C-alpha positions in Angstrom: -17.1 -8.8 -12.1 -15.9 -11.5 -14.7 -12.4 -12.8 -15.6 -10.5 -11.9 -19.1 -8.4 -14.6 -20.9 -5.4 -13.1 -18.8 -6.6 -13.8 -15.9 -7.3 -9.9 -14.8 -10.7 -8.9 -13.2 -12.8 -7.3 -15.5 -15.2 -4.7 -14.8 -19.0 -4.9 -16.0 -21.3 -2.0 -17.5 -22.3 -0.9 -13.2 -18.6 -1.0 -13.0 -17.4 1.4 -15.8 -20.6 3.7 -15.4 -19.1 3.8 -11.4 -15.5 4.8 -13.0 -16.6 6.7 -15.4 -18.3 8.9 -13.0 -15.8 9.2 -11.1 -13.2 10.2 -13.4 -15.5 12.8 -14.7 -15.3 14.4 -10.6 -11.6 14.1 -10.3 -11.0 15.6 -13.8 -12.9 18.6 -12.6 -11.1 18.7 -9.7 -8.0 18.8 -11.7 -9.1 21.9 -13.2 -8.7 22.5 -16.7 -5.2 23.5 -16.1 -3.9 20.6 -14.6 -6.3 17.9 -16.1 -3.7 16.9 -18.9 -1.3 16.3 -15.6 -3.5 14.8 -14.2 -4.5 11.9 -16.9 -1.2 11.5 -17.1 -0.6 10.4 -13.3 -3.5 8.2 -13.5 -2.3 6.2 -16.8 1.0 6.0 -15.3 0.0 4.8 -12.1 -2.5 2.6 -14.1 -0.1 1.1 -16.4 2.2 0.4 -13.2 -0.5 -1.4 -11.3 -1.4 -3.4 -15.1 2.5 -4.4 -14.6 2.6 -5.1 -18.5 4.1 -2.6 -20.7 2.7 -4.1 -23.7 -0.7 -4.5 -22.6 -0.7 -1.0 -22.0 0.3 -0.2 -25.2 -2.7 -2.1 -26.8 -5.0 0.0 -24.1 -3.3 3.4 -25.6 -4.1 2.5 -29.1 -7.6 1.0 -28.3 -8.5 4.4 -26.7 -7.1 6.3 -29.7 -9.5 4.6 -32.1 -12.6 6.6 -32.7 -11.1 9.7 -31.3 
């Protein structure tokens, strides 16, 4: 595990692959009718855990790039 400039832990490639697998499985479990609601709930929980609305906004903008 590495640390970012904000002293928040950062995931390496193996950790990101694990998170990706968990996310894909959870989206499948939610099903097509509930996937959007699930992702919104997950985003809000992670924003609360992050504790920084401005950082969350930066993450949103980064996620919107190259869709």
